[in-house]
Steps between C-alpha positions, in 0.01 A plus 500: 500500500139646526331467171301765334191346321550711182786693341288803420187549707634713785178462705582124525835554660338518844525129545868507543459640854293184595793300365742687719276467802499108443873494460552685814287250691737232362798708629351500843482123489868475377612733781313306748674172391833678487465625855410154631774323312777744448447847626829641394451408125490806291200535247497609137225547253611513131314577176238710703256714320238459222502367146241549222352197331681355194803736564732294298279405215542636146246741367344622825465871543721682753353599828382860549722733697256495784577137537864586623356751755286222634786264515714754671237575769456120556862449547523795736241372727625136479843616580365695806295203625784249458737737689253537795477119502881469525588369153864577442531537127243577230589461135323614187517404132633607271724784421429522126262288318350600153269390224641376175738756350642329190706794389692445831527131433246427768258267336307385797325671786690526823218559750442866441233516771742446769777736374620768726621712214374649192648291223514783252650759719680303767341727775329351793123446476267524804610156609857622526 
């Protein structure tokens, strides 16, 4: 995961693009090794995307809606870059995370910042 430095300061989200670029350089190294050692081996990347800090800690405020737009944009570019590089499978996380919702029996956060759905409506968010 790329890491956003804050949960709510949208101007700070720009650093996730640097994280993605560094990750893509690492992917290039892995592809080079794969091509030398086992060129027919398929490549998969899982848990791709961005996560806000302290995402599973109690009492932190939820990320603003713009965070999910940024996360979707990053994932879209990452997916395109990995496809061009020949990565066969790219996975994201997670379908439905949420904050604490005691009335639903959910007493601990479930990484809401990586959720692909709105936990109150069930509809897809921009990450979806």
